[in-house]
TORBA-873433 format. One record per residue (C-alpha): residue in three letters; x, y, z. Coordinates in pm, 1 decimal, always signed. Example, Ala and Ser with C-alpha at 12.3 -4.5 7.8 and 13.67 -1.06 7.14 Angstrom:
2
{ALA, {+1230.0, -450.0, +780.0}},
{SER, {+1367.0, -106.0, +714.0}},
REM end
This chain:
403
{MET, {-19362.5, +9118.4, +3330.6}},
{HIS, {-18987.8, +9071.2, +3411.1}},
{ARG, {-18741.7, +9311.4, +3223.1}},
{TYR, {-18371.1, +9274.7, +3224.6}},
{ASP, {-18113.6, +9510.4, +3457.7}},
{PRO, {-17772.0, +9483.4, +3348.8}},
{TRP, {-17691.6, +9701.8, +3680.0}},
{ALA, {-17834.0, +9438.0, +3879.9}},
{ALA, {-17583.4, +9182.8, +4089.6}},
{PRO, {-17616.4, +8827.3, +3984.6}},
{GLY, {-17923.5, +8628.5, +4097.5}},
{SER, {-18128.3, +8894.5, +4221.7}},
{ALA, {-18441.4, +8945.1, +4071.5}},
{PRO, {-18531.5, +9148.2, +3803.2}},
{LEU, {-18655.1, +9512.7, +3851.1}},
{SER, {-18938.7, +9683.7, +3676.8}},
{PRO, {-18943.5, +10074.3, +3640.1}},
{PRO, {-19188.8, +10264.2, +3807.8}},
{ALA, {-19451.3, +10349.5, +3619.1}},
{GLY, {-19416.8, +10639.9, +3385.2}},
{VAL, {-19043.7, +10648.4, +3390.7}},
{PRO, {-18872.4, +10499.6, +3086.9}},
{GLY, {-18650.7, +10171.3, +3093.6}},
{PRO, {-18229.5, +10197.8, +3084.7}},
{PRO, {-18099.1, +10195.7, +2739.8}},
{HIS, {-17967.8, +9914.5, +2591.7}},
{ALA, {-18258.0, +9737.2, +2739.9}},
{GLY, {-18286.5, +9360.7, +2748.9}},
{PRO, {-18401.3, +9137.6, +2431.4}},
{ALA, {-18774.7, +9210.9, +2266.9}},
{GLU, {-19052.8, +9050.2, +2461.5}},
{GLY, {-19087.7, +8703.7, +2381.5}},
{GLU, {-18696.9, +8655.9, +2332.2}},
{PRO, {-18504.1, +8460.1, +2606.6}},
{ALA, {-18201.7, +8703.7, +2754.6}},
{PRO, {-17819.6, +8520.6, +2741.0}},
{PRO, {-17732.0, +8499.7, +3106.1}},
{LEU, {-17470.4, +8745.4, +3205.2}},
{ARG, {-17216.8, +8480.9, +3432.8}},
{ARG, {-17208.7, +8276.0, +3092.9}},
{ARG, {-17099.0, +8581.2, +2876.8}},
{LEU, {-16825.5, +8656.3, +3119.9}},
{ARG, {-16719.5, +8297.9, +3174.5}},
{LEU, {-16660.8, +8301.0, +2783.5}},
{LEU, {-16483.3, +8618.7, +2789.2}},
{THR, {-16248.7, +8519.2, +3100.7}},
{GLY, {-16171.2, +8174.4, +2900.6}},
{ALA, {-16037.1, +8354.9, +2594.3}},
{LEU, {-15814.8, +8585.9, +2743.5}},
{VAL, {-15654.9, +8289.9, +2980.3}},
{LEU, {-15627.7, +8120.5, +2655.3}},
{ALA, {-15443.0, +8394.1, +2455.9}},
{LEU, {-15228.7, +8446.1, +2782.0}},
{VAL, {-15133.9, +8115.7, +2829.9}},
{SER, {-15056.3, +8072.2, +2465.1}},
{GLY, {-14823.0, +8361.2, +2437.7}},
{GLY, {-14651.6, +8244.9, +2757.8}},
{VAL, {-14583.7, +7883.2, +2597.9}},
{GLY, {-14431.6, +8042.9, +2262.4}},
{GLY, {-14202.8, +8251.3, +2467.2}},
{VAL, {-14089.3, +7935.6, +2647.8}},
{VAL, {-14061.8, +7706.6, +2341.7}},
{GLY, {-13902.8, +8023.5, +2121.5}},
{ILE, {-13601.1, +8031.6, +2342.0}},
{GLN, {-13564.7, +7692.8, +2404.3}},
{LEU, {-13521.3, +7689.8, +2018.2}},
{GLU, {-13268.7, +7973.8, +2044.0}},
{ARG, {-13079.1, +7818.3, +2361.3}},
{ALA, {-13075.7, +7420.8, +2196.6}},
{GLY, {-12941.9, +7558.5, +1876.0}},
{GLY, {-13233.4, +7544.5, +1667.3}},
{PRO, {-13416.1, +7763.8, +1406.9}},
{VAL, {-13397.2, +8075.0, +1585.9}},
{GLN, {-13040.8, +8166.5, +1531.2}},
{VAL, {-12847.0, +8538.7, +1582.4}},
{ARG, {-12601.1, +8579.9, +1336.1}},
{LEU, {-12369.8, +8912.7, +1393.4}},
{PRO, {-12209.2, +9074.7, +1132.8}},
{GLN, {-11827.2, +9141.9, +1085.0}},
{VAL, {-11604.7, +9294.1, +859.9}},
{ALA, {-11391.4, +9039.4, +690.8}},
{GLU, {-10963.4, +9149.7, +736.9}},
{GLY, {-10845.0, +9106.0, +358.6}},
{GLU, {-10480.8, +9094.2, +309.6}},
{ARG, {-10264.3, +9310.1, +550.5}},
{THR, {-9922.2, +9521.2, +403.1}},
{THR, {-9725.6, +9666.8, +673.8}},
{ASP, {-9588.1, +10034.6, +580.8}},
{PRO, {-9207.4, +10058.1, +710.7}},
{GLY, {-9273.9, +10390.4, +775.4}},
{THR, {-9575.4, +10344.9, +1061.3}},
{ILE, {-9572.5, +10289.9, +1385.2}},
{ALA, {-9652.4, +9939.9, +1318.4}},
{GLY, {-9422.0, +9868.4, +1068.5}},
{ILE, {-9134.3, +10027.8, +1274.7}},
{ALA, {-9198.4, +9809.7, +1556.7}},
{GLU, {-9267.4, +9505.0, +1328.5}},
{THR, {-8861.5, +9520.2, +1194.8}},
{ALA, {-8705.6, +9644.9, +1563.0}},
{LEU, {-8861.7, +9417.2, +1785.6}},
{PRO, {-8606.2, +9125.0, +1720.0}},
{GLY, {-8310.0, +9337.9, +1781.2}},
{VAL, {-8456.2, +9436.4, +2093.5}},
{VAL, {-8370.8, +9209.7, +2420.6}},
{THR, {-8459.5, +9229.5, +2810.7}},
{LEU, {-8172.2, +9203.3, +3083.4}},
{TYR, {-8236.5, +9040.8, +3386.0}},
{VAL, {-7950.2, +9088.3, +3641.8}},
{ARG, {-7900.2, +9017.4, +4033.0}},
{GLY, {-7601.9, +9004.8, +4241.6}},
{GLY, {-7519.3, +9151.9, +4535.4}},
{GLY, {-7803.4, +9080.5, +4718.2}},
{SER, {-8024.8, +9300.0, +4455.0}},
{ALA, {-8199.6, +9296.5, +4148.1}},
{GLY, {-8289.8, +9479.2, +3839.2}},
{THR, {-8436.7, +9491.8, +3510.0}},
{GLY, {-8416.1, +9655.8, +3200.5}},
{THR, {-8350.7, +9683.0, +2812.3}},
{GLY, {-8104.2, +9645.0, +2576.5}},
{PHE, {-8065.0, +9611.2, +2155.6}},
{VAL, {-7840.2, +9442.5, +1962.2}},
{LEU, {-7510.3, +9612.3, +1816.0}},
{ASP, {-7380.0, +9353.6, +1584.9}},
{ASP, {-7413.4, +9016.4, +1488.5}},
{ARG, {-7072.8, +8915.9, +1754.8}},
{GLY, {-7332.8, +8940.8, +2015.4}},
{HIS, {-7231.5, +9281.1, +2153.1}},
{ILE, {-7617.2, +9455.9, +2361.3}},
{LEU, {-7603.6, +9811.9, +2372.1}},
{THR, {-7763.0, +9878.7, +2777.9}},
{ASN, {-7755.9, +10183.5, +3014.4}},
{ALA, {-7496.2, +10093.4, +3332.7}},
{HIS, {-7763.9, +10137.4, +3611.4}},
{VAL, {-7926.5, +9830.8, +3430.6}},
{VAL, {-7603.3, +9586.0, +3474.7}},
{GLY, {-7489.7, +9810.8, +3820.7}},
{PRO, {-7667.1, +9488.2, +4036.1}},
{ALA, {-7429.6, +9209.7, +3892.5}},
{GLY, {-7097.9, +9393.3, +4023.1}},
{GLY, {-6821.5, +9218.3, +3962.2}},
{SER, {-6936.9, +8787.9, +4061.3}},
{GLY, {-7344.3, +8860.1, +3977.9}},
{ARG, {-7559.2, +8730.2, +3648.2}},
{ILE, {-7709.6, +8859.8, +3352.3}},
{GLN, {-7938.4, +8712.1, +3152.2}},
{VAL, {-8058.7, +8821.5, +2846.7}},
{THR, {-8442.8, +8750.6, +2651.0}},
{PHE, {-8489.3, +8799.0, +2278.9}},
{ASN, {-8807.0, +8869.3, +2144.1}},
{SER, {-8814.0, +8502.3, +2055.9}},
{GLY, {-8863.3, +8441.8, +2439.9}},
{ASP, {-8489.9, +8240.2, +2449.0}},
{THR, {-8297.9, +8324.1, +2749.1}},
{VAL, {-7927.9, +8299.2, +2713.8}},
{ASP, {-7608.3, +8441.5, +2992.9}},
{ALA, {-7475.5, +8760.0, +2883.3}},
{VAL, {-7093.6, +8891.4, +3044.6}},
{LEU, {-7047.3, +9221.7, +3059.4}},
{VAL, {-6782.9, +9371.6, +2811.1}},
{GLY, {-6759.1, +9737.2, +3003.8}},
{ALA, {-6972.1, +9986.0, +3174.8}},
{ASP, {-6902.0, +10378.8, +3242.4}},
{SER, {-7147.7, +10538.4, +3485.8}},
{GLY, {-7031.5, +10887.2, +3363.8}},
{TYR, {-7247.1, +10820.9, +3051.4}},
{ASP, {-7425.4, +10557.8, +3175.4}},
{LEU, {-7407.5, +10324.4, +2918.2}},
{ALA, {-7254.2, +9965.8, +2884.6}},
{VAL, {-7194.6, +9687.8, +2660.3}},
{VAL, {-7294.0, +9324.7, +2732.0}},
{ARG, {-7220.4, +8998.2, +2492.8}},
{VAL, {-7392.0, +8683.6, +2440.1}},
{ASP, {-7218.1, +8369.6, +2258.8}},
{GLY, {-7306.3, +8093.3, +2061.4}},
{VAL, {-7657.7, +8274.7, +1967.5}},
{SER, {-7718.9, +8289.9, +1565.9}},
{GLY, {-8001.1, +8498.3, +1378.3}},
{LEU, {-7936.7, +8838.4, +1575.9}},
{SER, {-8086.9, +9123.6, +1425.8}},
{PRO, {-7846.0, +9417.9, +1502.5}},
{LEU, {-8071.1, +9749.0, +1521.9}},
{PRO, {-7925.9, +10040.6, +1269.3}},
{LEU, {-7760.3, +10337.7, +1399.8}},
{GLY, {-7905.7, +10672.7, +1319.5}},
{ASP, {-7756.6, +11051.9, +1331.9}},
{SER, {-7821.0, +11201.2, +1647.0}},
{ASP, {-7767.8, +11548.3, +1517.4}},
{GLY, {-7995.7, +11581.5, +1256.9}},
{VAL, {-8277.7, +11518.0, +1494.4}},
{ARG, {-8512.7, +11823.5, +1518.5}},
{VAL, {-8796.2, +11917.0, +1727.1}},
{GLY, {-9113.3, +11736.7, +1618.5}},
{ASP, {-8977.0, +11447.4, +1482.6}},
{ALA, {-9184.9, +11159.2, +1512.4}},
{VAL, {-9005.5, +10847.1, +1720.3}},
{VAL, {-9101.0, +10521.1, +1862.0}},
{ALA, {-8946.7, +10403.7, +2205.1}},
{ILE, {-8920.7, +10010.9, +2295.6}},
{GLY, {-8842.2, +9803.0, +2583.9}},
{SER, {-8958.7, +9638.7, +2885.3}},
{PRO, {-9149.3, +9889.3, +3159.2}},
{PHE, {-9223.8, +9719.9, +3458.3}},
{ASP, {-9116.3, +9349.3, +3287.7}},
{LEU, {-9343.6, +9389.1, +3007.7}},
{ASP, {-9122.0, +9331.6, +2778.7}},
{GLY, {-9164.0, +9421.3, +2385.7}},
{THR, {-9364.9, +9735.6, +2463.4}},
{VAL, {-9390.2, +10011.4, +2246.4}},
{THR, {-9517.5, +10346.4, +2269.3}},
{ALA, {-9440.8, +10671.0, +2031.5}},
{GLY, {-9422.7, +11015.9, +2046.1}},
{ILE, {-9201.6, +11316.7, +1902.4}},
{ILE, {-8891.7, +11467.3, +2040.7}},
{SER, {-9027.2, +11718.8, +2259.2}},
{ALA, {-8635.6, +11906.4, +2290.8}},
{VAL, {-8300.0, +11832.0, +2223.3}},
{ASN, {-7978.5, +11945.0, +2368.1}},
{ARG, {-8174.3, +11917.6, +2699.9}},
{PRO, {-7861.7, +11860.8, +2977.5}},
{ILE, {-7983.8, +11642.2, +3304.5}},
{THR, {-7751.2, +11449.2, +3528.8}},
{ALA, {-7903.1, +11130.1, +3701.2}},
{GLY, {-7811.9, +10863.0, +3943.5}},
{GLY, {-7545.7, +10901.0, +4243.4}},
{ASP, {-7496.0, +10741.4, +4541.5}},
{GLY, {-7384.0, +11071.4, +4746.7}},
{ASP, {-7007.7, +11094.1, +4661.7}},
{GLY, {-7080.3, +11188.4, +4254.0}},
{THR, {-6853.2, +10974.0, +4191.5}},
{ASP, {-7146.7, +10789.9, +3942.1}},
{VAL, {-7332.9, +11073.8, +3857.3}},
{SER, {-7398.6, +11047.3, +3460.3}},
{TYR, {-7360.9, +11392.8, +3282.5}},
{VAL, {-7646.6, +11354.8, +2969.1}},
{ASN, {-7700.4, +11614.4, +2695.7}},
{ALA, {-8023.5, +11432.7, +2634.5}},
{LEU, {-8350.0, +11401.0, +2356.2}},
{GLN, {-8604.6, +11476.0, +2488.6}},
{THR, {-8957.2, +11269.3, +2426.1}},
{ASP, {-9285.1, +11253.9, +2493.4}},
{ALA, {-9293.6, +10910.8, +2393.7}},
{ALA, {-9403.0, +10716.1, +2726.3}},
{ILE, {-9056.3, +10552.0, +2895.4}},
{ASN, {-9110.9, +10367.9, +3253.8}},
{PRO, {-8900.7, +10161.3, +3473.8}},
{GLY, {-8768.9, +9913.3, +3300.6}},
{ASN, {-8752.0, +10118.9, +2961.2}},
{SER, {-8397.9, +10207.6, +3062.8}},
{GLY, {-8134.3, +10083.7, +2775.5}},
{GLY, {-8419.7, +10066.9, +2487.2}},
{PRO, {-8380.7, +10214.5, +2183.9}},
{LEU, {-8540.8, +10511.3, +2058.7}},
{VAL, {-8594.0, +10492.4, +1701.1}},
{ASP, {-8684.2, +10727.6, +1409.9}},
{THR, {-8961.4, +10683.7, +1144.5}},
{GLY, {-8666.5, +10494.3, +972.3}},
{GLY, {-8618.1, +10235.3, +1265.6}},
{ARG, {-8282.9, +10353.4, +1342.0}},
{VAL, {-8174.0, +10440.5, +1709.1}},
{ILE, {-8123.1, +10806.0, +1773.4}},
{GLY, {-8126.4, +10744.5, +2093.6}},
{ILE, {-8053.5, +10513.9, +2395.2}},
{ASN, {-8393.7, +10626.9, +2673.1}},
{SER, {-8229.7, +10646.8, +3012.2}},
{ALA, {-8417.3, +10850.3, +3246.0}},
{ILE, {-8765.5, +11007.8, +3332.4}},
{ARG, {-8862.7, +11290.9, +3523.0}},
{THR, {-9147.3, +11204.5, +3725.4}},
{PRO, {-9360.5, +11366.9, +4063.6}},
{GLU, {-9126.3, +11363.1, +4375.9}},
{LEU, {-9190.4, +10989.0, +4451.4}},
{GLY, {-8797.2, +10884.1, +4531.4}},
{ILE, {-8601.0, +10633.9, +4388.1}},
{GLY, {-8618.0, +10226.4, +4381.8}},
{PRO, {-8365.1, +9994.4, +4487.6}},
{ASP, {-8317.0, +9925.0, +4167.1}},
{GLY, {-8205.2, +10282.3, +4086.3}},
{GLU, {-8480.5, +10392.5, +3863.1}},
{ALA, {-8741.9, +10704.2, +3959.4}},
{ARG, {-9067.9, +10580.7, +4134.2}},
{GLY, {-9403.6, +10637.5, +3945.5}},
{GLY, {-9496.4, +10645.5, +3590.3}},
{SER, {-9405.5, +10830.4, +3276.3}},
{VAL, {-9575.6, +11197.6, +3255.6}},
{GLY, {-9475.4, +11257.0, +2924.3}},
{LEU, {-9095.5, +11362.9, +3005.3}},
{GLY, {-8832.2, +11106.2, +2853.1}},
{PHE, {-8487.8, +11168.9, +2856.7}},
{ALA, {-8248.2, +10904.0, +2593.1}},
{ILE, {-7872.9, +10987.5, +2529.3}},
{PRO, {-7828.9, +11032.3, +2151.5}},
{VAL, {-7677.0, +10805.5, +1997.3}},
{ASN, {-7416.2, +10981.3, +1837.4}},
{GLN, {-7230.3, +10989.7, +2173.6}},
{ALA, {-7344.7, +10638.6, +2237.8}},
{HIS, {-7192.9, +10542.2, +1983.9}},
{ARG, {-6821.3, +10646.7, +2047.5}},
{VAL, {-6868.2, +10509.4, +2388.8}},
{ALA, {-6994.7, +10196.9, +2292.0}},
{GLU, {-6680.6, +10121.1, +2074.2}},
{GLU, {-6435.3, +10212.1, +2325.8}},
{LEU, {-6576.5, +10001.4, +2550.2}},
{ILE, {-6606.1, +9716.5, +2356.0}},
{ASN, {-6250.2, +9787.8, +2198.3}},
{THR, {-6063.2, +9882.3, +2559.7}},
{GLY, {-6346.1, +9790.3, +2773.8}},
{ARG, {-6354.1, +10150.2, +2931.7}},
{ALA, {-6462.7, +10418.4, +2786.9}},
{THR, {-6259.4, +10846.6, +2797.2}},
{HIS, {-6399.7, +11120.2, +2933.9}},
{PRO, {-6340.5, +11456.5, +2738.1}},
{VAL, {-6189.5, +11731.4, +2939.2}},
{ILE, {-6098.3, +12118.7, +2947.1}},
{GLY, {-5864.1, +12045.1, +3282.5}},
{VAL, {-5993.7, +12258.9, +3523.0}},
{MET, {-6215.7, +12245.0, +3837.6}},
{VAL, {-6545.3, +12372.6, +3866.1}},
{ASP, {-6660.9, +12527.1, +4160.5}},
{MET, {-7018.1, +12352.3, +4211.5}},
{GLY, {-7141.9, +12555.2, +4483.8}},
{PHE, {-7151.0, +12894.6, +4259.2}},
{ASP, {-7494.6, +13017.7, +4262.6}},
{GLY, {-7461.3, +13305.9, +4003.8}},
{VAL, {-7510.4, +13221.8, +3626.6}},
{GLY, {-7249.8, +12986.0, +3439.8}},
{ALA, {-6973.6, +12777.1, +3552.2}},
{ARG, {-6759.8, +12921.7, +3773.6}},
{VAL, {-6328.1, +12804.3, +3755.0}},
{ALA, {-6258.4, +12707.7, +4130.3}},
{SER, {-5983.8, +12909.2, +4307.7}},
{ARG, {-5731.9, +12663.3, +4508.2}},
{SER, {-5520.9, +12741.9, +4774.6}},
{GLU, {-5345.1, +12410.6, +4773.0}},
{ASP, {-5412.3, +12217.9, +4474.8}},
{PRO, {-5471.1, +12431.7, +4121.4}},
{ALA, {-5795.8, +12475.4, +3965.8}},
{VAL, {-5629.3, +12488.2, +3636.0}},
{VAL, {-5413.7, +12153.5, +3557.9}},
{PRO, {-5073.7, +12294.9, +3448.2}},
{GLY, {-4975.5, +12214.5, +3105.3}},
{GLY, {-5360.9, +12094.4, +3061.3}},
{PRO, {-5633.9, +12209.5, +2749.0}},
{GLY, {-5736.5, +12522.1, +2978.5}},
{ASP, {-5392.0, +12663.8, +3100.8}},
{LEU, {-5294.6, +12567.2, +2749.7}},
{ALA, {-5610.9, +12828.4, +2635.9}},
{GLY, {-5536.2, +13042.2, +2901.0}},
{LEU, {-5803.9, +13012.7, +3146.8}},
{GLU, {-5797.3, +13135.2, +3498.2}},
{GLU, {-5932.2, +13081.8, +3846.0}},
{GLY, {-6219.6, +13265.1, +3878.5}},
{ASP, {-6305.0, +13320.5, +3523.0}},
{VAL, {-6683.0, +13190.6, +3486.5}},
{ILE, {-6771.3, +13064.0, +3152.3}},
{THR, {-7148.8, +13114.6, +3029.3}},
{ALA, {-7091.4, +12948.1, +2685.4}},
{VAL, {-7000.8, +12694.9, +2524.4}},
{ASP, {-7011.4, +12735.1, +2135.8}},
{GLY, {-7284.8, +13007.8, +2158.2}},
{GLU, {-7488.5, +12797.9, +2358.8}},
{ARG, {-7576.9, +12899.4, +2723.7}},
{VAL, {-7401.4, +12742.9, +3023.6}},
{ARG, {-7610.9, +12845.0, +3375.8}},
{SER, {-7394.9, +12584.2, +3603.1}},
{GLY, {-7109.1, +12368.9, +3671.2}},
{ASP, {-7364.9, +12044.9, +3581.0}},
{GLU, {-7457.0, +12209.5, +3251.1}},
{LEU, {-7073.9, +12291.5, +3173.2}},
{ILE, {-7014.2, +11920.9, +3230.4}},
{VAL, {-7270.7, +11786.7, +2977.7}},
{ARG, {-7177.8, +12013.9, +2698.2}},
{VAL, {-6807.2, +11921.6, +2726.5}},
{ARG, {-6945.1, +11539.1, +2765.6}},
{SER, {-7121.9, +11544.9, +2423.4}},
{HIS, {-6811.0, +11571.9, +2216.6}},
{ARG, {-6518.0, +11386.4, +2151.1}},
{PRO, {-6159.8, +11414.6, +2272.4}},
{GLY, {-5959.3, +11659.2, +2009.9}},
{ASP, {-6271.4, +11870.5, +1925.9}},
{VAL, {-6239.5, +12242.0, +1944.3}},
{LEU, {-6451.6, +12408.6, +2144.1}},
{GLU, {-6512.2, +12810.6, +2191.0}},
{LEU, {-6599.0, +12887.1, +2543.5}},
{THR, {-6726.9, +13235.6, +2649.2}},
{VAL, {-6593.8, +13381.3, +2975.2}},
{GLU, {-6679.0, +13609.4, +3202.4}},
{ARG, {-6318.9, +13791.7, +3356.1}},
{GLU, {-6298.6, +14101.1, +3540.8}},
{ASP, {-6137.0, +14280.6, +3232.1}},
{GLY, {-6470.4, +14163.6, +3047.7}},
{GLU, {-6614.2, +13938.8, +2838.2}},
{LEU, {-6338.4, +13672.0, +2619.2}},
{VAL, {-6416.0, +13399.7, +2408.3}},
{ILE, {-6136.4, +13127.5, +2412.5}},
{PRO, {-6130.0, +12886.4, +2216.4}},
{VAL, {-5996.0, +12526.4, +2434.3}},
{THR, {-5861.0, +12178.4, +2240.1}},
{LEU, {-6016.3, +11905.8, +2476.4}},
{GLY, {-5803.7, +11654.6, +2607.2}},
{ALA, {-5902.2, +11295.9, +2729.7}},
{ALA, {-5936.0, +11178.4, +3081.7}},
{ASP, {-6014.6, +10803.1, +3112.3}},
{GLY, {-6339.7, +10728.1, +3287.4}},
REM end
């Protein structure tokens, strides 16, 4: 009698266990019952697996095709519906919305050079304030174009410029719907006040950045072609709002939307000066603005007379003095104290070292000029003076000189 051997190779003859050895577990069916072939079982199992895999693949392909064809399977991503938006005047968005229509981009060409800068509208007559170094390339015969926030571009004429204050006024004619920016009070600015700078850095017009006032009364000098005749002396507002080349001449605005400064200079790594007179490199959080109170006076004079006056004390300063303070020079030919000038009338003498103005320290000749330039002709300053016979406080009434 033959028995089923599940370990046997297919097609081999069935084996019977030797006498006295029990058969393997789960031996075949009982005697007399036919045994199902192994090959048939394997064939059925393989067919079932193939059917399952093919069915799954077909289902996936059909699903992908339905989704791509816009069939029943569609994905909907959730999104918050935008409600009605109101702009708070005290926010950066509110300030920008109000100020941007009054900010312009200037394109200047002449004398083989060109430059881009920023300005802002002063009044309905078309006067626009900017930096003197922005309009410098135009010279006397170049071209100045002004592009408004609306995108409209018109030609402008130079009304007047003063390199000592780095301020200039241009005018556009025949333009309606101008949006003058209100001028604030820079004397009321405090360290930590929030500010917004608007301009065209790297020709990206309408750029808005925000920061704070980092310092006030920061004496800086900028510009100059070697002879020192066009050096700007500014008792500046320092800000960490991002200011870059192209921001020059743009407004520094307080949270009330009032202009408190004119962005004019930045401190950058030692990368040199570009052909447009701007420092190379970008913002490192050290920007400087001309206080608007000073700019207000200069702009009015430029509009009314075409030139600005400079307050003076009537002395020659020794710019080579390496001590602390500003020393009145000693001249063998021309007098260092102008006869009949403000300093002479107040009692200043050659060799005097001025160490403070109105109680604020002065560490160099540049700082003395900056402190004086921040005032108006006719103002009275108290100068702290070191002389061989001791320290003196001398009041001086500032005179005026054409810029």
